[in-house]
C-alpha positions in Angstrom: 0.0 -0.1 0.3 1.6 3.1 -0.9 1.1 5.8 1.5 2.3 9.5 1.7 3.7 11.0 4.4 3.6 14.1 5.9 6.9 16.6 5.7 8.1 19.3 7.6 7.1 21.6 4.5 3.8 21.1 5.0 3.7 23.5 7.5 4.7 26.2 5.8 3.1 25.7 3.1 -0.3 25.4 4.9 0.6 29.0 6.4 0.9 30.5 3.0 -2.1 29.0 2.0 -3.8 30.6 5.4 -2.3 34.3 4.8 -3.5 34.3 1.1 -6.7 33.4 1.8 -7.2 35.2 5.0 -5.7 38.5 3.1 -8.1 38.0 0.3 -11.1 38.3 2.3 -10.0 40.6 4.4 -9.7 42.8 0.6 -13.2 41.6 -0.1 -14.5 42.8 3.2 -12.6 46.0 2.9 -14.4 46.4 -0.5 -17.6 46.1 1.2 -17.3 48.1 4.2 -16.5 51.2 1.8 -19.7 49.8 -0.2 -22.1 49.6 2.6 -20.7 53.0 3.6 -21.5 55.0 0.4 -24.8 53.2 -0.1 -25.9 54.0 3.9 -25.4 57.8 3.2 -26.4 57.6 -0.4 -30.2 56.0 1.0 -30.0 58.0 4.5 -33.5 58.8 5.0 -35.4 56.6 2.3 -37.1 53.2 3.1 -33.8 51.8 2.4 -31.7 54.1 4.9 -32.3 51.8 8.6 -31.3 48.5 6.9 -28.5 49.7 5.4 -27.3 51.5 8.0 -27.4 48.4 10.3 -25.9 46.1 7.5 -23.1 48.7 7.6 -22.5 48.6 11.3 -22.3 44.5 11.3 -20.3 44.7 8.0 -17.6 46.8 9.6 -18.0 44.5 12.8 -16.9 41.9 10.7 -14.5 43.4 9.0 -12.7 43.9 12.5 -13.7 40.6 13.8 -11.5 39.2 10.8 -8.6 41.6 11.4 -8.4 40.4 15.0 -8.8 36.8 13.7 -5.6 37.4 11.9 -3.8 38.6 14.7 -5.0 35.5 16.6 -3.9 33.3 14.0 -0.3 35.3 13.6 -1.1 36.0 9.8 0.4 39.1 8.7 -2.1 41.5 6.9 -1.1 42.5 3.2 -1.6 45.8 3.0 -1.6 46.3 -0.8 -4.3 43.9 -1.1 -7.0 45.8 1.4 -5.6 49.2 -0.2 -6.5 47.5 -3.8 -9.7 46.4 -2.7 -10.6 50.0 -1.3 -9.3 51.4 -4.5 -11.0 49.0 -6.8 -14.7 50.0 -4.6 -13.7 53.6 -5.7 -13.1 52.5 -9.4 -16.0 50.4 -9.5 -18.4 53.6 -8.9 -17.5 55.1 -12.4 -18.6 52.3 -14.4 -21.3 53.2 -17.2 -24.9 53.4 -16.2 -26.7 54.9 -18.8 -26.3 58.4 -17.1 -24.0 60.9 -18.0 -23.6 62.7 -14.5 -25.8 61.3 -12.3 -26.4 57.8 -10.5 -29.1 55.0 -12.3 -31.8 54.1 -10.4 -30.1 50.1 -11.2 -27.1 50.8 -9.0 -28.9 50.2 -6.1 -30.4 47.2 -7.6 -26.3 46.0 -8.5 -24.8 47.0 -5.4 -27.3 45.1 -3.5 -26.6 42.0 -5.3 -22.6 43.2 -4.4 -23.4 43.1 -1.2 -25.0 40.0 -1.1 -22.3 38.1 -2.7 -19.8 39.5 -0.2 -22.0 37.7 2.5 -21.9 34.9 1.1 -18.4 34.6 0.5 -17.9 35.9 4.3 -20.4 33.1 5.4 -18.3 30.6 3.4 -15.1 31.8 5.3 -17.0 31.9 8.6 -18.2 27.8 7.5 -14.7 26.7 6.7 -12.8 28.1 9.9 -15.4 26.7 11.9 -15.2 23.3 10.4 -11.3 23.6 11.0 -11.8 25.1 14.7 -11.4 21.1 15.4 -7.7 21.1 14.7 -7.2 24.6 15.8 -7.6 26.0 19.3 -6.9 29.5 17.9 -10.1 29.6 16.2 -13.2 30.2 18.7 -16.0 27.7 17.5 -18.5 29.8 19.4 -17.3 33.1 18.2 -17.3 31.8 14.4 -21.0 30.4 14.8 -22.0 33.5 16.0 -20.2 35.1 13.0 -21.9 32.4 10.5 -25.3 33.3 12.0 -25.2 36.8 11.5 -23.8 36.4 7.9 -27.2 34.3 7.7 -29.1 36.9 8.6 -27.4 39.9 6.5 -28.2 37.4 3.4 -31.7 37.5 4.2 -31.7 41.4 4.7 -30.3 41.6 1.5 -32.9 39.2 -0.1 -35.6 41.5 1.2 -34.0 44.6 0.6 -33.0 43.3 -3.1 -37.1 42.4 -3.8 -38.1 45.4 -2.7 -35.7 47.4 -5.1 -36.2 44.9 -8.2 -40.2 45.7 -7.8 -39.9 49.2 -7.6 -37.3 50.0 -10.1 -38.2 46.9 -12.8 -42.0 46.3 -12.4 -43.4 49.5 -10.6 -47.0 49.5 -9.9 -48.8 50.2 -13.0 -50.9 53.7 -12.3 -53.4 54.8 -15.3 -52.4 57.9 -16.8 -55.2 60.0 -16.1 -54.8 61.6 -20.0 -55.3 58.5 -21.4 -58.4 57.1 -19.3 -61.8 57.3 -20.7 -64.0 60.1 -18.9 -67.0 57.8 -17.4 -70.0 58.3 -19.8 -73.4 58.8 -18.0 -75.8 55.9 -17.7 -79.0 56.1 -19.8 -82.1 55.0 -18.0 -83.2 51.1 -19.0 
């Protein structure tokens, strides 16, 4: 029977993968925080404002939890990745949207989808680390479960906001145009 034994190289290789993986998630979290902040400012005082404000706070807290986790696991932060993600979020604002000087109504829909993708990725991160917590005592399973539950709630909130935005933006309630509605004719006696 042919078996493969682990060598001492596995330790550094695993650590390198962990550094890359967690820093990639930190970059994504950085972009997510920036997007959530901008959306919160833009939609302040609207029907979306309160939900976006709560999401923004949680997304920022989740990013901080990830920063603490990197420290707990002795994973160095790769600043070039976080700066790149920050800059990338700013550059994404320049995408063509069918309007020259102002934002398209579709921006809300697309941005909600981007936040949902981020929340799904974050949930996968917490789920993966939770599975690995049995192998590494530096991973707090209870905290990871809490973060995973919060990500699931965020996804549910984003789905609800997305459904509302899609309905309002793509299929608004049809209101009859008073100018095109025929006037009611007086009824004639039988």
